Each structure stands twice: as structure tokens, then as C-alpha cells.
N, C-alpha and C positions, 0 to 999 in steps of 0.2 A: 602521606602521599598527596600530591597536588593533583588538580584536575588535569594538568599537562602530563603527569606520569601515569594516569589511570588508563587501563585498557578498556575499551568500550565494545559493546555488542550492538548490532542493529537488530531491532525488534519490530514486529508487526502484529496488528490485531485482526480480528475477523472482518473489520470494515476496511482492511488494507490501508490502514494509517500507520505510518512509520514513526519511530523514535529511537533514541539510543539509551542504553542501560549499562551500568558498570558491569564489565565482564566478571563472571564468577559469583555474582549475587543472584539470588532467586529472582526469576522474572515474575512480574506481577500477574495475577490471574487475568486471563483474557488476552495475554500477549504471548508470543513465542519468538525464539531467536530465528532470524533469517539465515537460511543456508543456501549456498550456491555451489553446485556440483558436489554436494555432500559435505561442505566445509562451512562452519559458522562464519558469518561475516563479522569480523571484529578487527580492532586496531586502535589507532589514535582517534581522538574526538573528531579531528579534521577529516581523517580518512572515512570514518563512518558517516559523517554528514555529507561528504562528497558522494558516497555511494547512494545515500538517500536522495540527494539532488538528481542523480542520474536516473534512478528508477521510479521515483514517485512523481509522475508527470501529470496526474489528475488528482487534485486535492479533495475532490468530492468523496464522501463515504461510499463504499461499495453498494450499500443498500439503495442509495439515491441514484447512482449510475445504473444499477439494474432496473429500478423502477422507471427511469426515463427511457431506457432502451426498450422495455416492454411497451411503454406508451407509444413510442415511435413506430414499433412494429405493428401495433394495433391500428394506428392511424394509416400506415402504409397499406395494410390489408383492406381497410375501409375504402381508401382512395382507389385501390385497384378494383374493388368490387362495384364501384359506381359506374353507371353507363356513361360513355363519352358523350359530350354535348356538341361535338363537331359534326 
């Protein structure tokens, strides 16, 4: 079977990073198959990569995005708590 003949699955990890994995093979520890409306996302390599391109719009790991969001929220609270200088 060639790469072109292989069915692929879209997989995601806890950091919300995407990849593809040969369908039917055991998914590596820490990864899970992406499901949309209860159906595994799988198909040709090109179809799977196109799905990833559509949905993975922020390449930063989830832990970094969360940390930056918490920092921005804390800074906004501090800014709102400061007395106005006008």
C-alpha cells in the first residue's frame, strides 16, 4: 500500500496540536482521533491536511494560550482597579 492509498485519521493531543495518523493503527499515547458530529475525521492525506488547515488557526500550544489569556485578564483587572489620572 502506498501513501496515496492509505486512509488517514486526524488526531489531536491535549495541547490541541494536530497531526495525521494511518487509519486503523493504534493512536499513540497522548493523542486521540478527532471526531466531528460523532464521526471520525479521516480520508485521504490531502483531505485530512485540508481539515487541519481549516481548524488549526493558532499554532501555539494550549497551555501557552491559556497562560497568556490569564496574564491579559490579570493585567486588565489591575488596569481597571487603578484610579484615573484625568
